[in-house]
PDB file with SEQRES, HELIX, SHEET and CRYST1 records, atoms N, CA, C and O in Angstrom:
SEQRES   1 A   75  MET PHE ASN GLU GLN VAL GLY PHE LYS TYR LYS VAL VAL          
SEQRES   2 A   75  SER TYR HIS TYR PHE ASP PHE ILE CYS LEU ILE PHE LEU          
SEQRES   3 A   75  ILE HIS SER TYR PHE ILE LEU PHE ILE SER CYS ASN ARG          
SEQRES   4 A   75  THR PHE MET TYR ASN PHE LEU LYS ILE ILE LEU GLU ILE          
SEQRES   5 A   75  LYS GLY ARG TRP GLN GLN PHE THR ALA MET ARG ASN LYS          
SEQRES   6 A   75  TYR ILE GLY GLY VAL CYS MET CYS LEU ASP                      
HELIX    1 AA1 PHE A    2  ILE A   35  1                                  34    
HELIX    2 AA2 PHE A   41  LEU A   74  1                                  34    
CRYST1    1.000    1.000    1.000  90.00  90.00  90.00 P 1           1          
ATOM      1  N   MET A   1      14.516-127.371-122.550  1.00  0.00           N  
ATOM      2  CA  MET A   1      14.971-126.440-121.513  1.00  0.00           C  
ATOM      3  C   MET A   1      13.770-125.834-120.771  1.00  0.00           C  
ATOM      4  O   MET A   1      13.766-125.741-119.544  1.00  0.00           O  
ATOM      5  N   PHE A   2      12.764-125.428-121.536  1.00  0.00           N  
ATOM      6  CA  PHE A   2      11.573-124.838-120.914  1.00  0.00           C  
ATOM      7  C   PHE A   2      10.851-125.853-120.034  1.00  0.00           C  
ATOM      8  O   PHE A   2      10.416-125.530-118.929  1.00  0.00           O  
ATOM      9  N   ASN A   3      10.730-127.075-120.530  1.00  0.00           N  
ATOM     10  CA  ASN A   3      10.058-128.114-119.754  1.00  0.00           C  
ATOM     11  C   ASN A   3      10.810-128.420-118.465  1.00  0.00           C  
ATOM     12  O   ASN A   3      10.189-128.683-117.436  1.00  0.00           O  
ATOM     13  N   GLU A   4      12.130-128.388-118.510  1.00  0.00           N  
ATOM     14  CA  GLU A   4      12.915-128.646-117.298  1.00  0.00           C  
ATOM     15  C   GLU A   4      12.659-127.559-116.259  1.00  0.00           C  
ATOM     16  O   GLU A   4      12.508-127.854-115.073  1.00  0.00           O  
ATOM     17  N   GLN A   5      12.610-126.299-116.702  1.00  0.00           N  
ATOM     18  CA  GLN A   5      12.364-125.212-115.749  1.00  0.00           C  
ATOM     19  C   GLN A   5      10.968-125.327-115.135  1.00  0.00           C  
ATOM     20  O   GLN A   5      10.798-125.118-113.934  1.00  0.00           O  
ATOM     21  N   VAL A   6       9.976-125.658-115.955  1.00  0.00           N  
ATOM     22  CA  VAL A   6       8.622-125.836-115.420  1.00  0.00           C  
ATOM     23  C   VAL A   6       8.604-126.982-114.411  1.00  0.00           C  
ATOM     24  O   VAL A   6       7.950-126.888-113.372  1.00  0.00           O  
ATOM     25  N   GLY A   7       9.316-128.055-114.714  1.00  0.00           N  
ATOM     26  CA  GLY A   7       9.400-129.172-113.781  1.00  0.00           C  
ATOM     27  C   GLY A   7      10.039-128.768-112.464  1.00  0.00           C  
ATOM     28  O   GLY A   7       9.574-129.170-111.397  1.00  0.00           O  
ATOM     29  N   PHE A   8      11.110-127.969-112.531  1.00  0.00           N  
ATOM     30  CA  PHE A   8      11.759-127.502-111.307  1.00  0.00           C  
ATOM     31  C   PHE A   8      10.795-126.647-110.485  1.00  0.00           C  
ATOM     32  O   PHE A   8      10.689-126.824-109.272  1.00  0.00           O  
ATOM     33  N   LYS A   9      10.097-125.727-111.137  1.00  0.00           N  
ATOM     34  CA  LYS A   9       9.181-124.855-110.403  1.00  0.00           C  
ATOM     35  C   LYS A   9       8.058-125.672-109.766  1.00  0.00           C  
ATOM     36  O   LYS A   9       7.646-125.384-108.643  1.00  0.00           O  
ATOM     37  N   TYR A  10       7.562-126.685-110.474  1.00  0.00           N  
ATOM     38  CA  TYR A  10       6.496-127.522-109.924  1.00  0.00           C  
ATOM     39  C   TYR A  10       6.982-128.272-108.688  1.00  0.00           C  
ATOM     40  O   TYR A  10       6.241-128.401-107.714  1.00  0.00           O  
ATOM     41  N   LYS A  11       8.218-128.767-108.718  1.00  0.00           N  
ATOM     42  CA  LYS A  11       8.751-129.496-107.564  1.00  0.00           C  
ATOM     43  C   LYS A  11       8.925-128.573-106.364  1.00  0.00           C  
ATOM     44  O   LYS A  11       8.692-128.987-105.229  1.00  0.00           O  
ATOM     45  N   VAL A  12       9.331-127.325-106.600  1.00  0.00           N  
ATOM     46  CA  VAL A  12       9.463-126.376-105.490  1.00  0.00           C  
ATOM     47  C   VAL A  12       8.097-126.105-104.870  1.00  0.00           C  
ATOM     48  O   VAL A  12       7.967-126.059-103.647  1.00  0.00           O  
ATOM     49  N   VAL A  13       7.078-125.925-105.713  1.00  0.00           N  
ATOM     50  CA  VAL A  13       5.725-125.698-105.195  1.00  0.00           C  
ATOM     51  C   VAL A  13       5.255-126.901-104.389  1.00  0.00           C  
ATOM     52  O   VAL A  13       4.634-126.742-103.338  1.00  0.00           O  
ATOM     53  N   SER A  14       5.549-128.101-104.875  1.00  0.00           N  
ATOM     54  CA  SER A  14       5.130-129.291-104.146  1.00  0.00           C  
ATOM     55  C   SER A  14       5.840-129.376-102.792  1.00  0.00           C  
ATOM     56  O   SER A  14       5.277-129.914-101.839  1.00  0.00           O  
ATOM     57  N   TYR A  15       7.063-128.856-102.695  1.00  0.00           N  
ATOM     58  CA  TYR A  15       7.730-128.828-101.391  1.00  0.00           C  
ATOM     59  C   TYR A  15       7.019-127.878-100.439  1.00  0.00           C  
ATOM     60  O   TYR A  15       6.959-128.147 -99.239  1.00  0.00           O  
ATOM     61  N   HIS A  16       6.476-126.770-100.946  1.00  0.00           N  
ATOM     62  CA  HIS A  16       5.717-125.874-100.078  1.00  0.00           C  
ATOM     63  C   HIS A  16       4.461-126.577 -99.563  1.00  0.00           C  
ATOM     64  O   HIS A  16       4.091-126.409 -98.400  1.00  0.00           O  
ATOM     65  N   TYR A  17       3.802-127.362-100.420  1.00  0.00           N  
ATOM     66  CA  TYR A  17       2.652-128.139 -99.962  1.00  0.00           C  
ATOM     67  C   TYR A  17       3.086-129.164 -98.925  1.00  0.00           C  
ATOM     68  O   TYR A  17       2.346-129.435 -97.979  1.00  0.00           O  
ATOM     69  N   PHE A  18       4.272-129.735 -99.087  1.00  0.00           N  
ATOM     70  CA  PHE A  18       4.776-130.710 -98.128  1.00  0.00           C  
ATOM     71  C   PHE A  18       5.011-130.053 -96.769  1.00  0.00           C  
ATOM     72  O   PHE A  18       4.776-130.672 -95.731  1.00  0.00           O  
ATOM     73  N   ASP A  19       5.475-128.796 -96.772  1.00  0.00           N  
ATOM     74  CA  ASP A  19       5.588-128.021 -95.534  1.00  0.00           C  
ATOM     75  C   ASP A  19       4.241-127.960 -94.826  1.00  0.00           C  
ATOM     76  O   ASP A  19       4.152-128.191 -93.620  1.00  0.00           O  
ATOM     77  N   PHE A  20       3.202-127.648 -95.580  1.00  0.00           N  
ATOM     78  CA  PHE A  20       1.858-127.513 -95.020  1.00  0.00           C  
ATOM     79  C   PHE A  20       1.373-128.835 -94.437  1.00  0.00           C  
ATOM     80  O   PHE A  20       0.785-128.866 -93.356  1.00  0.00           O  
ATOM     81  N   ILE A  21       1.623-129.926 -95.157  1.00  0.00           N  
ATOM     82  CA  ILE A  21       1.217-131.255 -94.683  1.00  0.00           C  
ATOM     83  C   ILE A  21       1.961-131.606 -93.395  1.00  0.00           C  
ATOM     84  O   ILE A  21       1.373-132.171 -92.473  1.00  0.00           O  
ATOM     85  N   CYS A  22       3.253-131.273 -93.329  1.00  0.00           N  
ATOM     86  CA  CYS A  22       4.030-131.535 -92.108  1.00  0.00           C  
ATOM     87  C   CYS A  22       3.468-130.744 -90.932  1.00  0.00           C  
ATOM     88  O   CYS A  22       3.402-131.250 -89.812  1.00  0.00           O  
ATOM     89  N   LEU A  23       3.066-129.506 -91.188  1.00  0.00           N  
ATOM     90  CA  LEU A  23       2.500-128.680 -90.122  1.00  0.00           C  
ATOM     91  C   LEU A  23       1.202-129.287 -89.601  1.00  0.00           C  
ATOM     92  O   LEU A  23       0.979-129.331 -88.391  1.00  0.00           O  
ATOM     93  N   ILE A  24       0.341-129.756 -90.512  1.00  0.00           N  
ATOM     94  CA  ILE A  24      -0.909-130.401 -90.102  1.00  0.00           C  
ATOM     95  C   ILE A  24      -0.612-131.660 -89.290  1.00  0.00           C  
ATOM     96  O   ILE A  24      -1.260-131.915 -88.275  1.00  0.00           O  
ATOM     97  N   PHE A  25       0.370-132.447 -89.738  1.00  0.00           N  
ATOM     98  CA  PHE A  25       0.735-133.660 -89.011  1.00  0.00           C  
ATOM     99  C   PHE A  25       1.228-133.322 -87.606  1.00  0.00           C  
ATOM    100  O   PHE A  25       0.911-134.021 -86.644  1.00  0.00           O  
ATOM    101  N   LEU A  26       2.005-132.247 -87.496  1.00  0.00           N  
ATOM    102  CA  LEU A  26       2.531-131.816 -86.206  1.00  0.00           C  
ATOM    103  C   LEU A  26       1.389-131.463 -85.254  1.00  0.00           C  
ATOM    104  O   LEU A  26       1.361-131.923 -84.113  1.00  0.00           O  
ATOM    105  N   ILE A  27       0.449-130.644 -85.728  1.00  0.00           N  
ATOM    106  CA  ILE A  27      -0.683-130.232 -84.892  1.00  0.00           C  
ATOM    107  C   ILE A  27      -1.525-131.447 -84.501  1.00  0.00           C  
ATOM    108  O   ILE A  27      -1.954-131.570 -83.353  1.00  0.00           O  
ATOM    109  N   HIS A  28      -1.755-132.332 -85.453  1.00  0.00           N  
ATOM    110  CA  HIS A  28      -2.553-133.534 -85.182  1.00  0.00           C  
ATOM    111  C   HIS A  28      -1.881-134.408 -84.125  1.00  0.00           C  
ATOM    112  O   HIS A  28      -2.555-134.955 -83.252  1.00  0.00           O  
ATOM    113  N   SER A  29      -0.559-134.538 -84.200  1.00  0.00           N  
ATOM    114  CA  SER A  29       0.168-135.347 -83.216  1.00  0.00           C  
ATOM    115  C   SER A  29       0.032-134.762 -81.815  1.00  0.00           C  
ATOM    116  O   SER A  29      -0.197-135.496 -80.853  1.00  0.00           O  
ATOM    117  N   TYR A  30       0.173-133.437 -81.696  1.00  0.00           N  
ATOM    118  CA  TYR A  30       0.027-132.817 -80.383  1.00  0.00           C  
ATOM    119  C   TYR A  30      -1.402-132.995 -79.855  1.00  0.00           C  
ATOM    120  O   TYR A  30      -1.603-133.239 -78.666  1.00  0.00           O  
ATOM    121  N   PHE A  31      -2.383-132.872 -80.741  1.00  0.00           N  
ATOM    122  CA  PHE A  31      -3.785-133.031 -80.344  1.00  0.00           C  
ATOM    123  C   PHE A  31      -4.031-134.414 -79.760  1.00  0.00           C  
ATOM    124  O   PHE A  31      -4.665-134.549 -78.714  1.00  0.00           O  
ATOM    125  N   ILE A  32      -3.530-135.437 -80.438  1.00  0.00           N  
ATOM    126  CA  ILE A  32      -3.692-136.812 -79.951  1.00  0.00           C  
ATOM    127  C   ILE A  32      -2.972-136.986 -78.609  1.00  0.00           C  
ATOM    128  O   ILE A  32      -3.477-137.666 -77.716  1.00  0.00           O  
ATOM    129  N   LEU A  33      -1.800-136.374 -78.471  1.00  0.00           N  
ATOM    130  CA  LEU A  33      -1.051-136.508 -77.220  1.00  0.00           C  
ATOM    131  C   LEU A  33      -1.822-135.911 -76.049  1.00  0.00           C  
ATOM    132  O   LEU A  33      -1.917-136.529 -74.989  1.00  0.00           O  
ATOM    133  N   PHE A  34      -2.369-134.723 -76.232  1.00  0.00           N  
ATOM    134  CA  PHE A  34      -3.031-134.061 -75.114  1.00  0.00           C  
ATOM    135  C   PHE A  34      -4.360-134.723 -74.774  1.00  0.00           C  
ATOM    136  O   PHE A  34      -4.835-134.599 -73.645  1.00  0.00           O  
ATOM    137  N   ILE A  35      -4.967-135.420 -75.724  1.00  0.00           N  
ATOM    138  CA  ILE A  35      -6.218-136.130 -75.420  1.00  0.00           C  
ATOM    139  C   ILE A  35      -5.921-137.425 -74.658  1.00  0.00           C  
ATOM    140  O   ILE A  35      -6.656-137.792 -73.741  1.00  0.00           O  
ATOM    141  N   SER A  36      -4.856-138.107 -75.037  1.00  0.00           N  
ATOM    142  CA  SER A  36      -4.567-139.408 -74.416  1.00  0.00           C  
ATOM    143  C   SER A  36      -3.550-139.249 -73.289  1.00  0.00           C  
ATOM    144  O   SER A  36      -2.418-139.721 -73.395  1.00  0.00           O  
ATOM    145  N   CYS A  37      -3.957-138.588 -72.222  1.00  0.00           N  
ATOM    146  CA  CYS A  37      -3.075-138.425 -71.065  1.00  0.00           C  
ATOM    147  C   CYS A  37      -3.137-139.689 -70.203  1.00  0.00           C  
ATOM    148  O   CYS A  37      -4.194-140.061 -69.693  1.00  0.00           O  
ATOM    149  N   ASN A  38      -2.001-140.326 -70.057  1.00  0.00           N  
ATOM    150  CA  ASN A  38      -1.941-141.505 -69.194  1.00  0.00           C  
ATOM    151  C   ASN A  38      -0.545-141.579 -68.572  1.00  0.00           C  
ATOM    152  O   ASN A  38       0.202-140.601 -68.603  1.00  0.00           O  
ATOM    153  N   ARG A  39      -0.199-142.720 -68.016  1.00  0.00           N  
ATOM    154  CA  ARG A  39       1.087-142.837 -67.319  1.00  0.00           C  
ATOM    155  C   ARG A  39       2.266-142.664 -68.261  1.00  0.00           C  
ATOM    156  O   ARG A  39       3.314-142.161 -67.856  1.00  0.00           O  
ATOM    157  N   THR A  40       2.105-143.074 -69.514  1.00  0.00           N  
ATOM    158  CA  THR A  40       3.234-142.997 -70.452  1.00  0.00           C  
ATOM    159  C   THR A  40       3.194-141.714 -71.277  1.00  0.00           C  
ATOM    160  O   THR A  40       3.803-141.632 -72.344  1.00  0.00           O  
ATOM    161  N   PHE A  41       2.472-140.713 -70.773  1.00  0.00           N  
ATOM    162  CA  PHE A  41       2.337-139.472 -71.540  1.00  0.00           C  
ATOM    163  C   PHE A  41       3.689-138.811 -71.796  1.00  0.00           C  
ATOM    164  O   PHE A  41       3.997-138.440 -72.929  1.00  0.00           O  
ATOM    165  N   MET A  42       4.494-138.664 -70.744  1.00  0.00           N  
ATOM    166  CA  MET A  42       5.772-137.966 -70.904  1.00  0.00           C  
ATOM    167  C   MET A  42       6.714-138.741 -71.821  1.00  0.00           C  
ATOM    168  O   MET A  42       7.435-138.144 -72.620  1.00  0.00           O  
ATOM    169  N   TYR A  43       6.709-140.047 -71.708  1.00  0.00           N  
ATOM    170  CA  TYR A  43       7.571-140.853 -72.579  1.00  0.00           C  
ATOM    171  C   TYR A  43       7.167-140.688 -74.041  1.00  0.00           C  
ATOM    172  O   TYR A  43       8.014-140.453 -74.903  1.00  0.00           O  
ATOM    173  N   ASN A  44       5.867-140.813 -74.317  1.00  0.00           N  
ATOM    174  CA  ASN A  44       5.394-140.646 -75.692  1.00  0.00           C  
ATOM    175  C   ASN A  44       5.654-139.232 -76.193  1.00  0.00           C  
ATOM    176  O   ASN A  44       6.021-139.033 -77.352  1.00  0.00           O  
ATOM    177  N   PHE A  45       5.465-138.263 -75.326  1.00  0.00           N  
ATOM    178  CA  PHE A  45       5.686-136.867 -75.701  1.00  0.00           C  
ATOM    179  C   PHE A  45       7.136-136.650 -76.123  1.00  0.00           C  
ATOM    180  O   PHE A  45       7.399-136.085 -77.184  1.00  0.00           O  
ATOM    181  N   LEU A  46       8.075-137.100 -75.292  1.00  0.00           N  
ATOM    182  CA  LEU A  46       9.492-136.930 -75.614  1.00  0.00           C  
ATOM    183  C   LEU A  46       9.868-137.698 -76.874  1.00  0.00           C  
ATOM    184  O   LEU A  46      10.638-137.213 -77.703  1.00  0.00           O  
ATOM    185  N   LYS A  47       9.321-138.892 -77.007  1.00  0.00           N  
ATOM    186  CA  LYS A  47       9.631-139.708 -78.179  1.00  0.00           C  
ATOM    187  C   LYS A  47       9.184-139.017 -79.467  1.00  0.00           C  
ATOM    188  O   LYS A  47       9.938-138.957 -80.438  1.00  0.00           O  
ATOM    189  N   ILE A  48       7.963-138.500 -79.471  1.00  0.00           N  
ATOM    190  CA  ILE A  48       7.449-137.844 -80.681  1.00  0.00           C  
ATOM    191  C   ILE A  48       8.189-136.538 -80.942  1.00  0.00           C  
ATOM    192  O   ILE A  48       8.463-136.203 -82.094  1.00  0.00           O  
ATOM    193  N   ILE A  49       8.515-135.799 -79.887  1.00  0.00           N  
ATOM    194  CA  ILE A  49       9.266-134.551 -80.076  1.00  0.00           C  
ATOM    195  C   ILE A  49      10.607-134.842 -80.739  1.00  0.00           C  
ATOM    196  O   ILE A  49      10.981-134.179 -81.707  1.00  0.00           O  
ATOM    197  N   LEU A  50      11.327-135.825 -80.224  1.00  0.00           N  
ATOM    198  CA  LEU A  50      12.635-136.146 -80.792  1.00  0.00           C  
ATOM    199  C   LEU A  50      12.503-136.652 -82.221  1.00  0.00           C  
ATOM    200  O   LEU A  50      13.318-136.317 -83.081  1.00  0.00           O  
ATOM    201  N   GLU A  51      11.481-137.457 -82.475  1.00  0.00           N  
ATOM    202  CA  GLU A  51      11.289-137.999 -83.818  1.00  0.00           C  
ATOM    203  C   GLU A  51      10.967-136.886 -84.810  1.00  0.00           C  
ATOM    204  O   GLU A  51      11.537-136.832 -85.900  1.00  0.00           O  
ATOM    205  N   ILE A  52      10.050-135.997 -84.425  1.00  0.00           N  
ATOM    206  CA  ILE A  52       9.678-134.899 -85.319  1.00  0.00           C  
ATOM    207  C   ILE A  52      10.862-133.960 -85.517  1.00  0.00           C  
ATOM    208  O   ILE A  52      11.103-133.489 -86.629  1.00  0.00           O  
ATOM    209  N   LYS A  53      11.600-133.688 -84.445  1.00  0.00           N  
ATOM    210  CA  LYS A  53      12.745-132.779 -84.555  1.00  0.00           C  
ATOM    211  C   LYS A  53      13.774-133.337 -85.531  1.00  0.00           C  
ATOM    212  O   LYS A  53      14.279-132.613 -86.388  1.00  0.00           O  
ATOM    213  N   GLY A  54      14.084-134.627 -85.399  1.00  0.00           N  
ATOM    214  CA  GLY A  54      15.063-135.233 -86.297  1.00  0.00           C  
ATOM    215  C   GLY A  54      14.591-135.241 -87.737  1.00  0.00           C  
ATOM    216  O   GLY A  54      15.344-134.903 -88.650  1.00  0.00           O  
ATOM    217  N   ARG A  55      13.342-135.627 -87.935  1.00  0.00           N  
ATOM    218  CA  ARG A  55      12.821-135.689 -89.299  1.00  0.00           C  
ATOM    219  C   ARG A  55      12.687-134.295 -89.891  1.00  0.00           C  
ATOM    220  O   ARG A  55      12.946-134.100 -91.079  1.00  0.00           O  
ATOM    221  N   TRP A  56      12.281-133.312 -89.070  1.00  0.00           N  
ATOM    222  CA  TRP A  56      12.102-131.957 -89.582  1.00  0.00           C  
ATOM    223  C   TRP A  56      13.446-131.361 -89.994  1.00  0.00           C  
ATOM    224  O   TRP A  56      13.542-130.706 -91.032  1.00  0.00           O  
ATOM    225  N   GLN A  57      14.485-131.584 -89.187  1.00  0.00           N  
ATOM    226  CA  GLN A  57      15.809-131.074 -89.546  1.00  0.00           C  
ATOM    227  C   GLN A  57      16.307-131.732 -90.826  1.00  0.00           C  
ATOM    228  O   GLN A  57      16.893-131.069 -91.682  1.00  0.00           O  
ATOM    229  N   GLN A  58      16.075-133.031 -90.956  1.00  0.00           N  
ATOM    230  CA  GLN A  58      16.490-133.733 -92.168  1.00  0.00           C  
ATOM    231  C   GLN A  58      15.732-133.193 -93.381  1.00  0.00           C  
ATOM    232  O   GLN A  58      16.318-132.996 -94.446  1.00  0.00           O  
ATOM    233  N   PHE A  59      14.436-132.958 -93.218  1.00  0.00           N  
ATOM    234  CA  PHE A  59      13.620-132.452 -94.322  1.00  0.00           C  
ATOM    235  C   PHE A  59      14.050-131.046 -94.731  1.00  0.00           C  
ATOM    236  O   PHE A  59      14.189-130.765 -95.921  1.00  0.00           O  
ATOM    237  N   THR A  60      14.263-130.158 -93.753  1.00  0.00           N  
ATOM    238  CA  THR A  60      14.638-128.786 -94.096  1.00  0.00           C  
ATOM    239  C   THR A  60      16.012-128.746 -94.741  1.00  0.00           C  
ATOM    240  O   THR A  60      16.242-127.948 -95.650  1.00  0.00           O  
ATOM    241  N   ALA A  61      16.932-129.597 -94.286  1.00  0.00           N  
ATOM    242  CA  ALA A  61      18.258-129.636 -94.912  1.00  0.00           C  
ATOM    243  C   ALA A  61      18.147-130.093 -96.361  1.00  0.00           C  
ATOM    244  O   ALA A  61      18.769-129.511 -97.250  1.00  0.00           O  
ATOM    245  N   MET A  62      17.356-131.133 -96.597  1.00  0.00           N  
ATOM    246  CA  MET A  62      17.170-131.632 -97.957  1.00  0.00           C  
ATOM    247  C   MET A  62      16.493-130.575 -98.821  1.00  0.00           C  
ATOM    248  O   MET A  62      16.884-130.369 -99.970  1.00  0.00           O  
ATOM    249  N   ARG A  63      15.479-129.905 -98.275  1.00  0.00           N  
ATOM    250  CA  ARG A  63      14.743-128.905 -99.046  1.00  0.00           C  
ATOM    251  C   ARG A  63      15.632-127.716 -99.392  1.00  0.00           C  
ATOM    252  O   ARG A  63      15.620-127.247-100.530  1.00  0.00           O  
ATOM    253  N   ASN A  64      16.398-127.226 -98.427  1.00  0.00           N  
ATOM    254  CA  ASN A  64      17.282-126.088 -98.687  1.00  0.00           C  
ATOM    255  C   ASN A  64      18.324-126.435 -99.736  1.00  0.00           C  
ATOM    256  O   ASN A  64      18.642-125.616-100.599  1.00  0.00           O  
ATOM    257  N   LYS A  65      18.853-127.640 -99.663  1.00  0.00           N  
ATOM    258  CA  LYS A  65      19.837-128.073-100.650  1.00  0.00           C  
ATOM    259  C   LYS A  65      19.203-128.147-102.033  1.00  0.00           C  
ATOM    260  O   LYS A  65      19.798-127.716-103.020  1.00  0.00           O  
ATOM    261  N   TYR A  66      17.985-128.700-102.099  1.00  0.00           N  
ATOM    262  CA  TYR A  66      17.320-128.872-103.389  1.00  0.00           C  
ATOM    263  C   TYR A  66      16.936-127.519-103.983  1.00  0.00           C  
ATOM    264  O   TYR A  66      17.173-127.272-105.166  1.00  0.00           O  
ATOM    265  N   ILE A  67      16.343-126.639-103.167  1.00  0.00           N  
ATOM    266  CA  ILE A  67      15.908-125.335-103.678  1.00  0.00           C  
ATOM    267  C   ILE A  67      17.121-124.498-104.077  1.00  0.00           C  
ATOM    268  O   ILE A  67      17.063-123.755-105.056  1.00  0.00           O  
ATOM    269  N   GLY A  68      18.223-124.612-103.326  1.00  0.00           N  
ATOM    270  CA  GLY A  68      19.446-123.911-103.719  1.00  0.00           C  
ATOM    271  C   GLY A  68      19.926-124.372-105.083  1.00  0.00           C  
ATOM    272  O   GLY A  68      20.356-123.562-105.904  1.00  0.00           O  
ATOM    273  N   GLY A  69      19.852-125.681-105.326  1.00  0.00           N  
ATOM    274  CA  GLY A  69      20.244-126.213-106.628  1.00  0.00           C  
ATOM    275  C   GLY A  69      19.324-125.718-107.726  1.00  0.00           C  
ATOM    276  O   GLY A  69      19.776-125.422-108.832  1.00  0.00           O  
ATOM    277  N   VAL A  70      18.023-125.627-107.425  1.00  0.00           N  
ATOM    278  CA  VAL A  70      17.068-125.140-108.424  1.00  0.00           C  
ATOM    279  C   VAL A  70      17.352-123.687-108.755  1.00  0.00           C  
ATOM    280  O   VAL A  70      17.317-123.297-109.922  1.00  0.00           O  
ATOM    281  N   CYS A  71      17.634-122.876-107.733  1.00  0.00           N  
ATOM    282  CA  CYS A  71      17.914-121.461-107.983  1.00  0.00           C  
ATOM    283  C   CYS A  71      19.154-121.308-108.858  1.00  0.00           C  
ATOM    284  O   CYS A  71      19.189-120.453-109.744  1.00  0.00           O  
ATOM    285  N   MET A  72      20.169-122.131-108.614  1.00  0.00           N  
ATOM    286  CA  MET A  72      21.377-122.048-109.440  1.00  0.00           C  
ATOM    287  C   MET A  72      21.068-122.464-110.869  1.00  0.00           C  
ATOM    288  O   MET A  72      21.604-121.886-111.815  1.00  0.00           O  
ATOM    289  N   CYS A  73      20.198-123.472-111.034  1.00  0.00           N  
ATOM    290  CA  CYS A  73      19.856-123.915-112.388  1.00  0.00           C  
ATOM    291  C   CYS A  73      19.078-122.840-113.126  1.00  0.00           C  
ATOM    292  O   CYS A  73      19.315-122.608-114.312  1.00  0.00           O  
ATOM    293  N   LEU A  74      18.144-122.177-112.434  1.00  0.00           N  
ATOM    294  CA  LEU A  74      17.312-121.178-113.106  1.00  0.00           C  
ATOM    295  C   LEU A  74      18.096-119.910-113.391  1.00  0.00           C  
ATOM    296  O   LEU A  74      17.805-119.221-114.369  1.00  0.00           O  
ATOM    297  N   ASP A  75      19.076-119.582-112.568  1.00  0.00           N  
ATOM    298  CA  ASP A  75      19.900-118.392-112.821  1.00  0.00           C  
ATOM    299  C   ASP A  75      20.798-118.647-114.017  1.00  0.00           C  
ATOM    300  O   ASP A  75      21.575-117.774-114.403  1.00  0.00           O  
TER     301      ASP A  75                                                      
END                                                                             
């Protein structure tokens, strides 16, 4: 039982690190976009925005569901 709780807490912490990694990836993507301004800038910009938005919503939904389950288990 104790090991399971420690495992749950470790996974929640790793999700916080994943948040940080996603933020760095987001900033890096914008940096590359603004440096490489060309004719397809707007197309690439919209494409990456939509891709990040979809993936970010999917990630936050999964994370909220998982952390909610962890909180119920620990309570």
